[in-house]
N, C-alpha and C positions, 0 to 999 in steps of 0.2 A: 261594375266591370270597367265602364268607360272612364269613371273617375280615376281608377288606378293608372290608366294610360295617360290621362292628362297630368296627373301628379308626376309621373315619370318624366313627361315632357318638360314640366316646370324645372325640375332639378337638372335635366340635361342642358338647359339653357344657361346654366352657370358657366359652361365652357366658353360662351361668347360674352360673358361679363355683364349680363343683364340681371338686375335685382329680381329676386323671386320670392314668392310666398304662396301659401296654400290659398286656393280659391275660396271666396265667400260663398254662402249658400245661393245668393242671387246670381253670382257669376257662374256657378256650377249649373244653374238652371238654363242660363244662356248657352252653355255648351251642350247640355243634354236634350233640350226640348225641340230645337229646330227640326222640322220634318221635311224630307225630300218630297213626300207625297203632297203635302199641303203647298209647298213651293211650286210644284208642277201645276197644281190646280189653279193657283193664283196667276201663274204665267199664261196658262191656257185662257183664262178669262180676259186678261189684259190684251192678249193678241187675237181675240175672237172677232174683232172688227177694226177697220182703220179708225184712228182717233186723232185726227189733226186738230191742233189747238183751235178753240173757239167754235167747234162744230157740236152738233147735238150728241154724237157718240162720245166726244170728249167730256161733255157735261154728264152723260150717263156714267162714265167711268169715274168722274170726280165724286158723284153721289154714291156710287158703289164703294169707293175707297173710304169716304166718310162713314158710311154705314158699317163697314168692316171694322174701322177703328173703334166705333161705338160698341159694336158687338163684342169686341175683344176686351173692352173695359177701359179704354183710354178715356179719362173722365171729362175732359174739356175739348171736344172736337167740333170744328165748324168749317164752313167754306167761306173764304174771303174772295170777293169778286173784284176784278179790275177791268178796265176798258181801254185796251191799247188799239192802235192801228194795226190791222193784219190784212193780208191779201190772199186771194184764192184764185186758182186757175179757171179761165173761161175757155180759151182756145189757144192753139199754138200751131206754128207751121215753120218748116225750114226746107229750102230747096235751092239747088243750083239751077238758075233759069237761063243762063246764056253761056257762050263759049262752045267748045266742041260738043257735038251731040252725045258722044259716048261717055262724057263726063257729067252730063246733067243728071240730077237726082232729086227725088222727094224723100225726105227723111221720114221714118215711121214714128219716131218719138214715142215708142211704146215698148214696155217690157213684156216679153213673151211669157204666156202661162206655162207652168210646169205640171205635167200630168200627175205626178206623185205628190204634188203640193197644191191641193184644191184652192187654198186661200189666194193663190196667185191669179185666179180667174174671177175673183170677186168683182162685181160691177161697180162697187163703191170705192175702188182703189183710186187714190189721189193721182191725177195725171202728173207727168213730169213738169216741174216748174221750180223756180227759186222763190223762197220767201223774201219779201221786200224788193222783188225785182221791178224794174221800170216797166210800166205799161206802155206798149207801143210796138212799132215796127222799125226795121232798119234794112238797108241794102248796100252792098259794096263788095269788092273782092275780098276773099278770105286770106288772112295771113296767119301762119302757124307761129306762136310765140312761146313754145315750150311750157313752163309752169306759170307763166303770166306774172313773174316777179319783175320788179323795176329793172333789175339787171338784164333780164331777158329782152324786154322792150328796148332798152338802151343798146344792147348788142345789135339788134336789128337796125336801129337808127345809125349806129356807127358803121355798119356795113353798107349803108346807103339804101336800105330797103324802105319803100314807101309804107308807112304805118298809118299815118293820118288818113281818115276816111275809110278805113278797112273794118271788116268784122274780124275780131281776134279769135282764133281757135287755140285754146290753152287746155292743159290737162290738170287734173286734180293733183294736189301734193304740195308740201312744203309751207305754203301760206294759206291763210283763211280765204275761202272762195270769194268773199266780198272784196278783199284787197286786190285780187286779180282784176276785178272790174274797175276798182279805183285807179289802179295803175294804167289800165287800158284807156280810161277816160283821160288821164293826164297826157297820154301820148296821142290823143285825137281819134281813137277808135269810135265807131258808131254803134257797135254791138259786141257782145262776147258770147262765145259758145264754150262751155266747160265740159270736157269729156273725161271718162275714166279709161286710162291706158292699161292694157293687160300686164305690162311690166310692173305696174304699181300695186294694184290689188287684184289682178288676175292670177292665173295659175302658173305663170312663167317663173321658173327658178325658185319655187317655194318648197319649204321643208315638207317631207311626207312621212315624218316619224309618227305622227298621231292621226292625221287625215290624209286622204289621197290629194296629190297636187293637181286637182282637176277643177274645172268650173262647176258651179251648182247646176243640176242636183247631184252630179257624180262626185263632187268634192265641195269644199266650203268657199271656193273663190268666185270672183265676179265673172259672170258669163257675158257673151257678146252683146246681148240686148239690155243688160243691166246698166242703170244709170243712177247717179247720186243726186238726189234732191238736197236742198239745204238752203239756209239763209244767206243772203248776200248783203246784209246790213254791215256797215263799216264799224265792226265791233270794237276796234282798237281806239275809236274816238269816244264812244260811250255805248254801253249795252242798254238793254231794256227797250221800252216803248220809244219809237223814233220821234214822237211828237211831244213827249213830256220829260225831257232830261232834267234830272235833279229833283223832280217832284213825282208823286205817285199818280198813275193814270186812273184816277177816280172818274166816276161818270160825268161829273161837271168840271173836270180839270181844265185849266187854261192850256190850249194846245198851240204848237207851232203850225204854220201852214206847211203842207207837204214839201213845197218847193224850197222852203227855208230850212229844212232839216238837213244837217250836214252828213247824216249817216245813211241817207237813201241814195242809191245809184241814179245817175242821170241818163244812162243808156241801157237798153234792154239786154237780157241775157236768157240763156236756156241751158239746162243740163243735157248731156248727150251720152249715149252708149258708144263704145268704140265701133260698133257696127255702123252707126250713123256718122261717126267721125271719119271713117276710112275713106268714103268718097270725097270728102273735103281735102284730106291729105293727098289723095290721088290728083286732085285739081291743082295742088301746089307742086306736084312732083316735077323735078327738073327746072323749077323756077326759083329765083332768088338764091339763097345760100344754105349750105349745111350749117347746123349749129355746132357748138363745141361741147366737149365734156358730156354732160348729161342730157343733151337735146334729143337723142334718139330713143324712141320708145320700143315697145315690144311687137309692133305689127310688122311682119316680114314682107308684106306686099308693097311697102313704101320705104323711102329713104329719109323721110321727115325734112323735106325742103321747106324753106320759110314761105315761098310765094312772094308777092301776092298772086292769086290765081288769075287766069285770063277771064274766066267766067264770073258773072255776078251772082252773089248769094243773097237771097231774100229771107229774112227771119221775122216771125210774128210772135209776140208774147202778149196776149190779151189777158189781163188779170183784173179782178174786182177788188178795190181797196175799200175797207170800211172800219170804223171804230166799233168793236164788238166785245162782248164780255168773255173773260177767261176765269178759271176757277182754281184757286189754290186750296188744298185741304190741309188744315193745321190741327194737330192734336197736341195736348199739353198735359204733362204730369207735374204737378206742383212739387217743388223740393220741400223736404221736411226741416232742414237745418239752414240752408242758404237758398231760399226760394228766389231771391233776387239775382241769382247767378244761373245762367242757362247754358245747357249743352244742346245744340240744334243738329238734328239729322235730316238731310234733305236729298231728295231724288226727284227728277222731273218725270211727269206721267205722259205728256203728249208725245206723239210720234208722227213721222212723215207718212208712214203707212201702219204697219203692225208693230214694228220696233221690238222684236223679241229680245235682242241684245240691248239695243239703244232705244228706249231706256227701261223696257219692261222687266228685264232681269233685276234691275235695282228696285223697281216698283214692287215686285213680288217679295223681295227680301225685306223691304221696309214694312210690308204687311206682316211678315212672319216675326219680325222684331216686335211689332206692336202686339201681336198675339202673345209672345213670350213675356213681354212686360206686363200684359194683363194678367197672365198666370202668376207672375211674381207679386202683383198687387194683391191677389187673393190670399197670399200667405201672410199679409200684413206688412210686407216690405214697402218702403217708400224711398225714393232716391234722396240723397242729401241735397242735391241741386236739381233745379227744374230741368226736365227733359222735354224737348219740343220735337215732334215728328212733322215733317213738311213734305207734302206731295205737290211739287210745283207744276204750273201749267205754262205753255208757250215758251219753253226753254229753246225749242228748235228755231224759233223765229229770231232769237237774240237775247236769251236769258231773261225773258220778260217777267214771268211770274215771280221769280226770286228777287229781281231787281226792283220791281214796283213795291213788293212787300218790304224790302229793306229801306227803300226811300220813304215808305209810309210810316215805318216804325223806327226810324233811325235814332230818335231820342232815347227810347228805352233800350234799344239794342246797344247803343254806345255805352250805356251805363251797365247793362246786365249780361249781355252775351259773352260767354267765356270762350267757347270753341264752336266752330262749324265743321261738321263731318259730312262730306259730299260723297255720294256713290251714284254715278250716272250709268256708264257702261259697266255694270257689276260683273257680268260673266260673259266673256267671248271665248273662253278657253281656260287652260290651267296655269297660266303664268302670272303671278302676282306682281303688281307694281303700284307705286304710290308717289304722289307729290304732296308737299306740305310746307307749312311754316317750319323752319328748322327746329324751333322749340318743341315740336311734336315728333321729331324723328325717333327719339328713344322709346316713346310709348308705342309707336308702330312696330319697332323691333321687338319690344317685350311681348306684345300681344301675338304677333305672328310666330313667336317662339313657343307659344302655348297651344297652338292649334295644329292638328294633323293635316298634312297635304294628301288628298286622296290618291293622286297619281304615283307619288314616289314613296309614300309611307313614312317620310321624314316630317319634320315640321314645315309649315309654310315658309318660315324664315330661312331654314336650311335650303329648301328647294329654290327659293328666290335668290339666295346668295350664290348657290352653285351655278344656277343658270346665268346669272350676271357674270360670273368669273369665266364662263365658257363663251358667252356671246358678246359681252361688253368689255369694259376695262376692269381687270381684276382689282378688287379692293377688299379691305378688311370687313367692311359692312356694305351691303348693297345700296346703291345710291337712291335717295329719295329726291324726286325731281323738284324743280322750281315751278311754282304755279303761274301759268300765264293767263289764258282765258279759254273760252269755249265751253264752260260749264258753270253751274250755279254757285260756286264758291266766289266768283268774281266780285260781286257787290259786297259780300261780307268782308273779304280781305282788302280789296283795293280801294273801297269807298269808306269803310268804317274802321279798318284795322283790327278785325277779329281773327285770331289765329285759326287757320283752316287747313283741312287736308282733303285729298281726293284719292279714293282707292278703287282698284279694278283688278280683275283677272283677265288678261289679254289672251289672244290665241289666233287661230287661223280664221280671221274675220274678213271675208271679202264681199260681204253683202250690205255694207254700211249704207243707210239711208235709201235702200231699195225695197221693192216689194218682196224680195226674197229673204229679208230679215224677219223670218216667220217662226212660228212655233215648230214647224216641221224642220227648219234649219237647225234650231236649238237642239231638238231631240235627236237629230241625226248626227250633227257635227259639234255643236258648241258644248253641251253638257248633258249627254244622253241619260245619265242616272241622276241628274240634278244634285250631285254631290258637291259641286263647286258653288251652287246656290246655297247649300247648307253651310259650307265652309265660310262663305262671305257673310252669312247671317251671324255666325259665331264671331268673326273678326270685327265686323261693324258694331255688333251688339256689345261685345266685350270692351271695345274702345270707348263706347258711350258710357258703360258702367264704370270703368276705371275713372273717367273724367267726372262723372256725376257723383261717385261714391267714395273715392279715395279721400282721406282726411285732408291731405294737401294735393291739389291737382297735379298730375304728372306732366307738367310743362317745364321745360328746361331752357332758360334764357342763355345759359353759357353756350349751348350748342349753336344757338342763333348768332351770338356775338362772334364765335370762332368762324362761322360761315361768312359773316360780314368782312372779316379780315381777308378771306379768300376772294371775296367780290372786289374789294378795293385793290387787291393785287392784280386781278384781271383788268380792272378799270385802268390802272397805270400802264399795263401792257398795251391796251387799246388806244390810250391817249398819248403815248410817248411822242415827243419829249415832255409833254405836260404832266405834272403830278398834282395830287390833291392832298397836301400835307395836313390841312386843317381837318378834313374828313378822316384821314388816317389816324390822326391823333385822338379824335373823339371816339373812334372805334376801339382803339387800344385802351382808352379809359373805360369804355363800356365792358370790354373783356375783363378788366381788373375788377370792376364792380360786380359783374355777373359771377366771377369766380368766388368772390366773398359771399355773395348771395347764395350760391349753390352750397357752399360749405355750411352756412347757417341752416339752410333747408335740410341738408343731410343730418346735421346734429339734431334738429328739431324732430325729424322723422324718427330717429332712434328713440328719443324721449317719448314720442307718441305711441310707441309699440305697446305700451301698457293699456292703451285704449283700443280694444278690438272694435270693429265696425258696430257690433251689437251693443257695445258698452259706451258708444259715443255720447249718448245723453248724460252719462255720469261725469263727463269731463267738467272740470272746474270752469267757472266763468273766465278766469284769467287765461287758461289754455284755449278755451273756445275763441276768445278775442284774438289771441296770437294766430290761431289757425285762420280766422277770418281775414286778418290783416295780410297774412302770407298769400292767400288766394286772391285778395284784392290786387296785390302787387303783380301776381302772375297774369291776371286778366288785363291790367293796365299796361303791361310791358309792350305788347304789339301796338297798342293805341298810340304809343309814342312815335311810331313811324308815319303817322298820318300828318300831312301838311295841308291845311285847308286851302292853300293857294292852288294846289293841284299842279299838274304838268302843263306847261305852256302849250296851248293849242288843243289840248284835250283835258281840260281842267276837272272833268268828272273823276279822273283817276288821281287819288290823293296819297297813295302810299309811296314813300320816297325810295324804298328798296325794290319793290316789285311792280311791274305792270306788264300787260301783254305787249309784245313788240309792235311798234307803230305799223310796220309793214309785214309782219308775220301773223299777228293775231293770236294763234294758238300758243306759241312758245313764249315763255316769260323772258323779260329783260330786267337786268339788275341795274340799280341806280338809273332809272329810265330818263329822268329829266337831264341829268348830266350827260348821259350817252347820246341823247338826241341833240343836245346843244353841240356836242363834239362833232356829230355827223353833219351838222349844219355849219360847222366851222365858226361858231359863235362863242368865243371864249368868254366874253362878258356874261352871257347867259349861263355858261357852264360854271363860272365862279359864283354867280348868284345861286344856282342850283346846289352847288357844293355847300354854301352857307346854310341854305334851307335844310339840306340833309344833315349837316352837322348839328343844327338846332334839334332836329328830330332824334339824333343819337343821344343828345343830352337829355331829352325828355324821357326816352326809354331808360336811360341810366338812372334818372331821378325816381322812376317808378320802383326801382329795386332798392333804393336807399331807405 
């Protein structure tokens, strides 16, 4: 019955121009077998206790994940242990200790329990702190600096506001939390308090078409005592263990001294709820200046003056730093035809507390994919290419588990890894989105065109496209985003040049990195029937099967090359009156070669139709060699964009096309070395970066010839 529905969906996708075919037996199993009941049970287990990286509960969950992989029949499953530097909270304090009596205040620094969600009263809940935060105390007047961006601090300085020697109060949003602290450091602040404003992920002005626009537990949005934990590592300089850049954090690795690590903050910080931030904003009321544009938040009791306050604020952030083990779980299914070519599926397992959405929705789905693959193996199926399942640890501190694994295995990954498929926040609601290497855009469109969307009854692709045309910029196809950082694809793509994607279902998610990101929240607001967990299992699993089993991997260099033309056009607008003719010429040549390559690939695919997947072993040696060569070129294409010299000042990042923005972190920047040189008004360096990028375009072009 379900097969008929899927078949209908395949043929309906002809309307949007995607190539279609009947599903293989293995693909049909990936559609039919995922179980909402099993997914619910997995999520319940993962959210049954707080499991911060490096703790005993984290280790228990690693061992449980390993045991489930083995139970499901994943033949080569093991735990790989690394030893990064991590920190854990000991004590904290925040108070206004001087100035007018009526403004003095001792912050609670605690998220209130919710009666209907017993998990919020667990005594083992991790207290509010920042991963990699500076151990210590600070005191000074408080100054409100909006989102803590460089331009926010510069605005205050330009208005004559004293920033040096103050404690900065900033709100979450726009840039990675660690970069707010880095900016505050540069402007002479002695500490940073980062709070969640209700206009950002509270209930103010939120859509109520699916869930009530109310704070948790009456709605899905952040409540007054909820605060966002998170890492403050300077992730845009390098991710992973702070003490072992470029090498794996093995037990006996050579380590930097903490004071020599460029990614660790030099001033203390704390996360705050808006309930604890409000007295600080009252202390700045009427003092200093109003901000411009987006400076006003959603708290009606104050006008968001900059300060500095009359009273002195004291903050204490006592944390324990130690080198401690973490545990990646790796499962491997050897390929039967091209075992030297790997498709890697990754999700991180560690969470700040329970992490029902982030990351446990993805962890549950990875387990269900493992179970379905195990069922497929029982039928005698084997993937043509090797499939690796990875449950990463310590992602929340700075992408540590995945980064250390990539640094540890970079030689064979550089030779053999074809594509990395990341799924972190798998399900926060019903709205699909993706970021990817442009060469993978088509396969994302094709697969989402084959899967039903539970909410609309249309395909996921159609629901995604229609929502984009209503809420975003209308386009013929929904946009696939640029990969920046903030999740485990970073090392694969930016360090080794492995084509990558990151997929998610977004929604009304206001409990990020709080105690309220719980099983109860998921069952009440996020995905009550676990249908989107089931849908993501189908999408992620089918993407993996297409990449592992198609005779020619569904990777499209021409899509990438065309996108590069758009990027260089954007670069010219950004750099006017300067232009980059050498780079533009090399990209035009790449487009020409990619066009010819795609024509050859289409012609070859037509000739290969005589070989169904079951008949593949009957292929002649000549054809098998041609297929192998084509897949080798597709794998090597993205590697061409790696420049071993790296970006000046953050040499760990080696991709000439993409890197996280130096001062944003999450969002991606295109042609980052050139863009940063332009921002620094260093045209000599910009020309050098242009030449390096041109050489990379030529390497990518050569891979296709």
